[in-house]
Steps between C-alpha positions, in 0.01 A plus 500: 500500500703353781550179298651692209735676730602177658556337164710787377720500804566129489741501203687782657548300818620196303748707297667641805534157649695374196752796511668519839675828599874542528482545875394142541802360298783330693847669526825321408708366788726755671862510387764686705706767316824386344678835460831364619525272195414774251741736676786254457426469130476875460829534687681309229406769250674781690866441398407422140286809459627721220392811685696399810812422297473828308454699821800339667717560192387863480580554866846351456570732206389800705728398786793457259437848358487647850825333604674616182384860546608502863846369410547753220382782727753403767773500237398840361484657847847385599649590162357852515640551850839359396518743207427797727763388747755463221417850375547644848831318544621638167417858601676458832807350338521782248465758777779339702727492196439868435507584871189715472206564728175306489260624238125531513468210259689271738289605798176450306614158381598396853154592625339318208707184557421495870128531430517243221675249727211509745241462224685213336546323833128530579386387155747211496372370833141522374593327174680220684200450730267492199732249332474267800123541481508390136701192593252417777209536258671280243551231764134527604384457139719194451385350831138563406543311174665210682223492762234474229687213337533318832132564570400354167709190560360461851134492399522351152668185640245445779261210453156500659452250782234245542250767589497751208286741698754536782676839484883504485694553820669812348351760270692664216495829688655352813770323300569821305544702819727237646724490192518880480596526867775243451640689199496830688674350801767344280566829321508702821758263647749588226780744576523830306793353310299194397189702429649788299871465427445170319214647296594594144290820488639631828855412392446703182379795706808475721740475207353800318497703823868420550582574135350847532678553831859419396487513118655265247851532646396460863561204732285188459179448689556325835385143543126447542556373854588859599194671354323483837641568845476270801154638583365436150504864389611581143839665462468801268783746542794638311732316740375168367654573162836545665483165675578324176855630534540382861728206563719357768839659544666172414332489159665700226216585262603744232196475275154544649312593187229291347576408140177466302493403135222628278598257222293188442720186498298363208467801270817682610302823476355743753176355630163663441280262702723358773356188662684349796488152647376480858762242602831593339406870446652508150329727249424452130305661221148358523461395138849348493462283810149394401619393156798322655277301734226443242748325273672292766213461746740470792847653507775617728529871577680668207707711742853368513571304818135461607358147540136600553255306282222691320177352369276665244190358667582689823605824335222716649572370849879510484555830313382854562540842340794652689391857576840588651688391190244676280559819697875469453456455126275805477755712687783371283309594186422841646866553585594411142255758368641765733850407389403542134340835579814607684719401204275703269518798734880476506502509121296820499709639784812449287337697218417778744855493629630549146285810469653637818852493354634852480828685457678708764287803420187317611352496151425176315808364332499542123537190288701484182348465159541121497318485833772290661504526880821588678650260751335515841824597668518814292158626602391678809165378626272745676238284670402367836640152559247237409489338844420835663233574238331171575513573871355845448226353284402258777494779756 
């Protein structure tokens, strides 16, 4: 009995001896982590990532939309206030001509204008501050893109030393923080004139604000060097629009109006998509200037007397959609529509005036059988003068 047990257990003992357990196997030699190398390779993928490029482009479009809306809002606010002021001045002038007392309409309009002035001033200051915030954000986005490019170049060009396991002296994070700090310090050192007045989006905001303030026939916008005072604060007041007319007493300046042409030098037609050059500031119809440069590749500015050289390859960098000029074109088209409507109303007014023709008895004048009208001098007209009727209609 014991021998059988011993014989049965023997094979089992031999089998276990031929199959060693995993715990007794030797481990591979230790290797230190090499994350810094993989991090540098992963870093090269950041600027070329499609998601990163799409996000940056989307953010830029959002910022452009915000800047355009802010500029148009500033224009609309000032234009609305200017219209109310003009209406109040018209009522006052008519009252002085008639030598009458102030009416309730004039008093209500004065109160409305005074309240509107405060609201417009407050909203304009907030819009201008928001516009500077947009410019700051745009600069931060551009600096961020440049930092990533510099970071990629910094680590992609590094070669490992003799000891591949030795970590680099600087990590990507430390270099990134250093580059970002340098960019921020450089931007903060700029003056408000350099930071904002030379920015295209802020200049558009300023131009549209001024256009709404003084109108098409007002004085030109002062030079960009006067958009901020000596303490760096933005100048936003009605007095700024009047500075365009200031000059030394020795200078005899008779014309202080800004002459702006809405005609494209290439098409000789009113522009629909005005694109201006950032250097010479001349404006053209987009399709026309693109076709002109596509054919020639490189050409001189089509504007007479300008020596600026344009290149089709740099079109997106050198040209931009001129929101100020686009606003002027929209207002010119609107004025033309109002003029056509006014001409039509005058035609119908003339027909109404003919119906008001009457004889001395106050009854409508009878026409002869051939329906030929009598000369105007022979008729007596019983109607309110047209100018007074229009004034009464506006009241």
